[in-house]
C-alpha positions, 0 to 999 in steps of 0.5 A: 500500500502506498503511503504519503509522497513528497515531490520536489526539484531537489531531494530536500524539497521532496523531503520537506514536502513530505514532512509538511504533508504529515506534520504542521510546521512552525508558522505565524498566524496570519491574523497577527500583523499589528505594528503599533503597541496599542493594536498589539495590546488590544489584540492580546487582551481579547483572548485568554491566550493573549493575557497568558502571553503578557503574563509570561513575558513579564508584564505586570500592571494593574487593571486600571493601568491596562484600561488606561492604556487600552482607552488611549492609543496615544498614551505614552508608555515606557519603552520597556512596557512596549517591548514586553507587549511586542514580545508577548505578541510575537510569542502568541503569533508564532505557532510551534511545529508539531513534533515529527511523529514516530511513523515518519522516523520509523518509516520505510522511505523510497526515493525515486530520482537520480542517485549517485554513489562514486561512479554509479549514477542511475535513475532510481524508481524506474523499470530498470532500477528500484527506488532507493529504499531507506529504513528510517528507524535506523537513522539519527533524527535529532538534528532534523527534529531540532531544526524542524522545531525551530522552523529552520529546516530548509531544503538544503539542510534537510537533504544534508541531514537526511543523507548523513543521519538517515541514509548513511546510518541505514545503508552506509557511505556508499562507494564514495558518499551519496549524491542526488544531482537530479532535477526532480525527486519523489520520496514515498513513506511506507 
């Protein structure tokens, strides 16, 4: 039975596509686009989550002070308070990435596209050559998970870490390392 598939120009793009189809990445909520401290404070105080973010950021003022600030957008508040409001706003605007689930880290990957090790280069996933099959459960996922959680898992970075931490851990270095010089890849998770 076929599983989810990621497609992309590079192997990294296909891997990122596969991850995003299975797991919610770190992202910014589109409704959080206020620039001025007053608009940010108004939006934060509209929800319990926003009040919690203000408290977590260290903004401790009386209810009377908060009402004064909210009633007058031109109210002159200290820069340190504006900074705390901004910090709370950004912390609320960013939704953390879901962790990479075990079914991905323990999955069987089938990579189709041009694969080279040493002088052996072939198009995998065709009638002439099976896809490159990788057992994800044998890999080291820590670096990928850390970068995923931070929202810094670019196509190039995921490819490098997948090759070094997952492919090499499962099937070794190959003749002279693994390269993916093709223009289009498909990664299927089984």
